[in-house]
Each structure stands twice: as structure tokens, then as C-alpha cells.
C-alpha positions in Angstrom: 45.8 -39.4 25.0 49.0 -37.7 24.0 47.0 -34.2 23.5 45.6 -34.6 27.0 48.6 -35.3 28.7 50.2 -32.3 26.9 47.1 -30.2 28.1 47.6 -31.4 31.7 51.5 -31.0 31.9 50.8 -27.3 30.1 48.5 -26.2 33.3 51.4 -26.3 35.3 54.4 -25.0 32.8 54.8 -21.3 33.0 55.8 -21.0 29.3 52.7 -22.7 28.1 50.5 -20.0 26.2 46.8 -19.8 25.5 47.4 -20.1 22.1 49.0 -23.3 22.5 46.5 -24.7 25.1 43.4 -24.0 22.5 45.4 -25.5 19.9 46.1 -29.1 21.6 42.5 -28.5 23.1 41.2 -28.2 19.7 43.2 -31.3 18.4 41.8 -33.4 21.4 38.2 -32.4 20.5 38.4 -33.2 17.0 40.0 -37.0 17.7 37.0 -37.3 20.3 34.4 -36.4 17.7 36.3 -38.5 15.2 36.3 -41.4 17.6 32.8 -41.5 18.8 31.8 -41.3 15.1 33.8 -44.4 14.1 32.6 -46.0 17.4 29.2 -45.5 16.6 29.2 -46.6 13.3 31.0 -49.8 14.5 28.3 -50.4 16.9 25.5 -50.3 14.4 27.3 -52.8 12.2 27.6 -55.0 15.1 23.9 -54.5 16.4 22.8 -55.4 12.7 24.9 -58.4 12.7 23.8 -59.8 16.1 20.0 -59.3 15.0 20.6 -61.1 12.0 22.2 -64.0 13.5 20.2 -63.7 16.6 23.4 -64.3 18.5 26.8 -62.6 19.7 28.8 -64.6 17.3 29.8 -62.2 14.3 31.5 -65.1 12.0 
């Protein structure tokens, strides 16, 4: 979230360079990829537990 806000603010700042923009964008993309991988893994774990228990209760 911080990197997205920095990118948005940087688009209106005259001193924000292209190098800073690419750095923020790359960090943001890496975070998105990591979060997507973690959430997919958690989804598979939860889905497996739901199929085993045949309910939405995980405990």
C-alpha cells in the first residue's frame, strides 16, 4: 500500500525521477507476486480442509 501511494504522489511531483518510479513499481510488483502466491497456498489449504471435513468449519 505504501508503494502504491508513493507512486501516485510521485506522478504529481516534479522531482520524482524515472529511476525512483521504476524502483517503486518493481517493489510493488514483487509484493503483489508474493502476496498472490501466499494467498493461493492458503486457499488450497483451506479448500482441502473443507473437503475433508465436508463443512466450512476449520477446527
